[in-house]
Structure formats: structure tokens, C-alpha cells
N, C-alpha and C positions, 0 to 999 in steps of 0.2 A: 158394557157401553151404556151411556145414558140414553134414555128414550127422548125423542123429539116430540113434545106434546104442546108446543106453542109458547112455553114460557122462556123468556130470555135468560133468566138465571134462577137457580134454585138454592134455597138456604134451609138447612136443618138445624133446629134448636133442640138440644137434648136438655130436658128439665123445665118444668113449668111452675117452679116454686115461688116464694115470696119475691125474690129479686128479679124474676123474669118478666114481670108485668109491663114495665115501661119499655124494655127491650123489644118485646113482641109488638107492642103498640107502634113503636117507631118503625120497625121493619115492615109491618103490615101497611103502614102509610106509604113507605117507599115502594113497596111491591105494587100497590095500586097505581102509582105514577109510572113505574118502569116495566110493568108486566113481569114481575118476579113472583115466584111462589115460595111461601114460607110453610114449612112443616114443623109443628111443635110436638115433640115426642116425650111422653112421660109414662111411668108405670101406672099412674092414676089417670085414667082417661078423663075423669071429671075435671081435673086440674087443667089439662090441655084444652078441653072443650071450653071451659070458662075463659081462658086466656085468649082464645081465638074467636069467640062469639062476636058476630057482627062484621067480621072481616071476610070479604070475598076471596082474597088471595092468601088466606092463612088456613091451614088444614090441621086439625088435631089428629094425633096418632097415638095409640096405646102400644107401648113396647117395654118389655123387660130388658133393660140395658145389659144385663148379664148374659143374655142369649146372643151369641156372636153372629149367627146368621141374620137375624132380624135387624140387629144393629148395623151390620155391614151393608145390608141391602139399602138402608136409608142413606148411609154415607156415600155409597157408590153413585147414587143418583143425584147427589148434591154438588153444587159448585163450591160451597163453603160451609163449614160446620162450626157451630157455636155450642160449647158445652157449659151448661149452667148446673151440672150435676154436682153432688158432693165431691170434694177434691179427691177422695179415695177412688172414685170411678173414672176420673179423667183419663187414666192410663189405658183403659179399655177402648175408649173412643179414639185416643191419640194413635194407638197401634193400628187401628183400622184406617185412620186418615193417612198415615204414613204409607201403608200398603196400597191403598187405593189412589194415592196421589192427590189428596184433598187438603186445602188450607184449613187451619184450625185456630179458633179464638177461644180463650178462657179468661175468667177474672181471677183465677187462683194462682198461687205461687208456683214457680217452676219446681218440680220435684225430680228426684233421681230417675224415676221411670220415664218421664218425658225427655230428660236430658240424654238418656241412653239412645233415644231415637235421632239425635242430632245428625249423625253421619248420613242416615237415610233421608232426613229432611233436606239436607244440603245437596245430596246426590240427585234428588228428584226436583230440586228447585222450588220447594214448598215454603210457605210462610206459616209458622206456628207462633202466634202472638199471644203470650200469656201475661198475667198480671195487668189486665186491661179493664179493670173495674174502677172502684173508688179507691180503696186502700187494701191491696195495691192497685194502682192505675192512675187516677187523676193526681194522686200525690206525686208519683214519678214525673208525670208530664208537666205539671205546674212548677215543680221544683227545678227540673232541668231547663225549663224556659227562663226562669229567674237566674239560674246559674250562668246560662249562656249570655244573658244580657249584662250581667255583672262583669263577666270576663271580656265582653266586647268593649267595655269601658276601662279595661286594665285593672279591674278590681281583684283582690285576692281574698277569698273567703276564709275566715278564721274560725267561725262558729256557725253551726247549722242545726236547727231544731225543726222537725216536721211533725205536727200534731194532727190527729184525726180522730173523730168520734162519731158513732151513730148513737144519737141521744133522743130524748123526748122533748117536744116543743113545750115552752113554758105553760101554755094554756091547757096542756094535757098532763102536766106534771102533778099528779095527785096521790103519790105514794111515798113512803119514807126512803125508798131506794132512789127516787128521782130518775127512774129508768123504765123503759118499756121495750119489748123485743121487736125489732124490725128486720131481723135476718135469721139465719139458721141458729136455733137455740143451742144446738150441740156445740157449735163453735164458741158460744158464750161460756158454756160450762168448761170447755177444754182450753180456753184462752190462756196463754202463757205457759203451757205445759213444757215447752221446749226451753224455758228460761229466756234470758235476754243477754245481749252483748252490745255495748256502745262505748263511745270514746268521750271522755269528759276531762277537759284541761290536760290533754295529751296522754291521759291514762286510759288504757283499755280495761273496762269493767265488765265482769261476767256476773250476772245474777241468776242463781238457780231458781227453779220453780218453788216458791215459798211465799209466805205471807208478806215478806219484805218487798216482793215484786210489786205489790199493790198498795204500797205506802200512800195514804191519802194526803201526806204533807207536801208532795210535789205539785205546785199549782201554777196555772197561767190565767191571765185575764183575757177573755174574748170580748171584743168591742160589742156593746149592746146586750151581752148575755151574762156578764159576771165571771166569777172564778170557776174554773174546772180543775180537777186533779188529772195528772197524767202518770201512766206507767210505761216503761220502755217496751217497745214492740219488737220481738224476735231479735234477729242478728243485724243490728244497724251497721256494724263494721263492714260486712260484705257489701252493703249498698254504698258506703263511703268510697269504695273502690270503683263500683259501677258508675257513680256520679263524678268520678275524678276528683274527689275531695279527701284523698288519703292524708294530705298535709294539713288539713284543718285541725285545730286544737280540740274542737268539740264537734261530734256528729251523733245526733240522737233522733231516732224515729219513735213516735209514741202513740199510745191510744188514750183518748180522753174519756173521762167519766166524771160524774158528780163526786165530790169528796166523800159523801155518805155511802155511795156505791162502793168506792174503793175500800172504805172502812169495813163494810159488811163482807165484801168478797175476800178481803184479807183474812177475816175470821173464818170464813168458809174454807179457805185453803188451809189455814192453820189447824182446823178441826178435821182435815183430811176428808172433807165431804165431796171432793171431786175425784176421789180414788175410784178407779175403774176396773179393779181386778177382783176383789172379793164380792161375793154375791149374797144377797139377803132374799129369803123367801117372803115376798111382800103380801102374799095371799093371807088375809085375815091379820095383817100387821098394819097398825096405824102409823101415821107420820111421827107422832109423839113416841110411840114404842120403838120405831126405827132409830130416832135420834138418841134416845136413852141407851139403846143397845150399842149403837155405833160409838157413842162417847165413852161408854164403859169399856168396850173392847180396845179403844185407842187411848185410854187414860186421860180424857179431856174434860172430865165432869165439872171441874171448878174453875174453868178458864174463860167464862163468858161474862162480859160486863152488862150492865142494864141496857145501855144503848144498843149493844150488839144483839142482845136478846130480843129487843124490839124489832130489829130488822129480820132476824130469823123467824120471829113470831108472825110477821107479816107474810112470810112465805108459807105459813101453815105448818111449820115444822114442830109446833107444840099442839097441833090439833089432834083430837081423837077421831080422825077420819081415816078409813081404811084405804090403803094404797091399791091393793088388789091388782098388781101388774106382774105377777109371777116372779121369777128370779131377776133381781135387779142389783146393779152396783150402786154405791152411794152417789156416783155421778148421774146415773140414770134417774134416781129418785129426786135429786136436786133439779134435774132437767124437767121432770114432771111438775115439780113445784113452781118453777119460774114460768113455765108455759101457761100455767093456770093463773098465777098471781100477777105476772108482769106482762101479760099479753096486751097488744094494741086493740082497743075496742073500736067499734065502727066509727065513732066520732073523733077518735084520737088522731093526732098528728105527730110525726117524728121530726127530728132535726139532724141535719148533717153539719158538722163544723170541721173545717180544715184550716190550719194556721201554720204558716212557715215563718220562722224567726231566723234572720240571717245577719251576721256581723261580718264586715269585710273592710279591708284596707284599700283606700283609694288615694288619688293624688291629693285630695283635700284633707286626708286623715281618716280616722276610723268612722265608718258609717254603719248604721243599724236600720233594718227595715223589717216590717211585718206585712205579710200578704195573707189575706184570709178570705174564706168562702163560707157562706151560710146558705143552706138550702132547707126549706121547710116542706114537709109532705102535704098532700091534699087531704088524705084520709088514711085508713088502715090498709087500703089496697094499693093506691097510688102513692107510695111512700117516697120520702126523699132518698131513702136507701135504694129502693128499686130504680129510681131515676138516675142516681149517680153511679150505680153499678151497671145498669143496663144500657144507658145511652152511649157511653164510650165504646162498648162492644158493638152496638148497632151502627154507630157512625163509622167505626173502623171497617166493619163488614161492607158497608156501602162504598167506602173509598177504595177498598180492595177490588170489589166487583166492577167499579167504574175505572179501574186501572190508574188510580191516582196515588196509590202506594205501591211502589215497585220492589221494595226491599224483600229479600228472601232469606230463609234460615230460621233459627230459633231465637226469638227476641222478646224483650219486655219494652215498653214504650218510652225509652230514654233517648231516642234518636229524633232529630228535628223533622225528618220526613214523616214521622208518625205523629209526634205531639203537636206540631204547629197546626196542621189542618184539623186534627181532632179537637183541640182546644178552641179553635175558631168556630167550629160547628157547635160545640157545647155552649159557647157564649150566646149563640143564637137561640139556644134552648133555655136560656136563663141561668146557666151555670157559669158564673163569672167571678173572678177574684177581684178584691179591692186591695190596692197597695197603699199602706199608710205612708210610706216614703217611696213615691213613684220612681221607677227606673226608666230612663229614656229608651225608646225603641230604635233610636238611631244607631247606625253602625251595621 
């Protein structure tokens, strides 16, 4: 039973990493207005302390999330739980939430472990709202709002592209990769590992994890920012069903990057530098020695062009610098390299770009529209990534606690009861889409 200590509501946030900053700021502001308490729990107390500093209603907590008793104690005293942990740890929190009868929010994809809890979630009348960040999250909500408006005008969608990228702002773009890290670097290294599936001109296409996935030749133009390359993101076909667009001829969800990034990452994948099984003893091994050894073992010595070499060189892979990190996979070593060479510096700003391209049949004939969002970060702490991942979660938590979202069960934000109020609040926070071909709100 929860203790009555004067707070109207209690929220526990697990994880105080890069993407949690703006979430915690938002919740702490709401807590001060509504007499709520926010607890921010992380295995690194310094992270939690930094994120809660200066807020009277936010409390830092050190917790090893793998310790069930400590984790469960925090969950049982909360009214709502938000997990900002790595996706592999969500299941631990989710199981405790289901047992204790607590609502759960995450920004991560629904996985099999959480899906197994659905009968218990339904039985106890809980809300587990996943994919509630940027991508996935804002992409779902903004797309579904557009789809709904088109349908209200009797439009039939024939082609749907949804692009999203966490990028570097032009004024901070100072390296040949045209990229800096604004989120979990491990996710960057492992991006695309599951391959991709999408629908193009009525054909279902499956792309395995290979260099071809990152082909830099697929490009779109973002208003005011020029051309970006895109690569297909995970299983788009599954989302065509969730969006109710199975009959569309084309349905593709993508990730945006600069073409040079795609060229470089295509080579990294072709050289098997994201391989995560074999281990190298990096003590007294330099990056250059590692690369030579890895290429020799995998028969890749003569397959690097001059421009590709320039990109690899920027990451320090030809440097006579000791790695000294014990046993590491190639993926571990690439992660160490990008964390050092592609990190956001204190004065740097990141950039979020989201773009929906939709073609539909209307009474007047074939119509095309583009709806786009651009958000720029303030600095390397209050990033656009942290804002667009954290604020949807914070807003949803507030709406649930205020009893303005009543739906229960296991969901992603594709229902109007969720996306309409959340998108309205995001707009107040400066996260607003621009439609190049506006659709009427009437109907």
C-alpha cells in the first residue's frame, strides 16, 4: 500500500540518460504546479542528481534496476511509471508494473516480453503505452492525424512515406560524417541489424542487414535543409496494418542521414565492423592494429576506396592509439570510436527532422502533400532529441494522471484519444508540423 505523504500523485522515471533531460524538466514543472513528486532512478546517482538539481519536487534515487526488490519498491509507491532504460531492461520494469497494477510508459518498440503481459494488463485495467517518443512516437501520432483528416475528406491513400532523422544542426556540422551523437550510441551501431521490410509499388521488399540497406542513393529534399539520404526502418509492413493502409501501393518508414554518413556506414557494415560475436583482446592493441587484424581475418583488405578511407580515418581507425578496453567485439570498438569522434560538444546543437510524404486519390484527382517538422536543440544537454523523445512521454503521463486519457490495455499512440491531445500540447511546446499542402480540419 502506498504511503500518504502529502503528494497528490507520484511518478517514477527509470533512467537519467541523454533522452531524459527534457522529460524530467517538464514533469518537475508540472509537479510544482500540482503537488506531484517525481523520483528519478538510475544506477549512476550522479546522473539522477544532475537531472533533478534545482527542482523541489524531483528526487534522485540510486538503484540497480536488476535488483528486483529495490525496483519493485519504487514501482509500488508510484502512480505511474516511465521507463527510459535501454529497451532490453523494459521487461523487468513492465513485469513489476503488471504485478503491482501500475501504468507504464516507454519510448521503445513493443517487444515480445511486454506483449506476453497483455492478458494481465487487460485483466487489471492498466495502460501500458509504448512507442511514445519521437520515432517511434511522434511519427505515429502525426501520421495518424493526417491519415484521419484525409479519410474524413473521402481520400484514399495510395503512397505513404514517413522519414525521421536525428541529425546535426548545420552550424555544428564540422566533420566528414555530417553527424553527431544525440542518443544511445549503441543503438547507432546496431541500427538495421534486423533488416527491413516495406512495400513499394505493390511489392513487399525484404532487405537483409547488409551494406545495401544503407545505400546513399535514396534521397529526399527537406525544405530549408537540402538533401538527405534515407534507409528503410525495420518492418514497415506491420505498421501499414496498424495504420489501416494495407491497400496502399507504397508504405515505407525510414531513417534519415546525410548521404556521406550512409556511404560510410554502408562500408562499415560491408567490412563487418558491427559484428558483435567475436572478441578481440584490445589491451595493448591499437585501433590501426585492430582494423588490420579484422580486415585480414575477414578477407576485406583491398575493398576500401579513398573517400571511404577518409571517413574511417576520421573515426581514428588508422590511429596508433591503444584501445585498452579488454575483450571487445568489433561493434564495441566502433562504438568507442564514434563516442569519441562524433560526440556532441558543449556548444553543439542537434537537429530533428521528420517528413511525411503522402499521395492520395480525392474527388478532384490525385493529390500529393508533405508535412514536415524541424526541431533544433539548444546545446549538447537540452537536445532536440531529448525534447522530442521526452516531451510526448511527459505530456502523456500528465494527461493520464489528470484522467484525460481513459483508454486501457497495451497500446501505441495511434488512437485519436491519445494523439490529438498530445499533439496539441506538443504544439504549445514548439513542436509543430508544417503542411506544404494543407488539409482542412473540417469534418
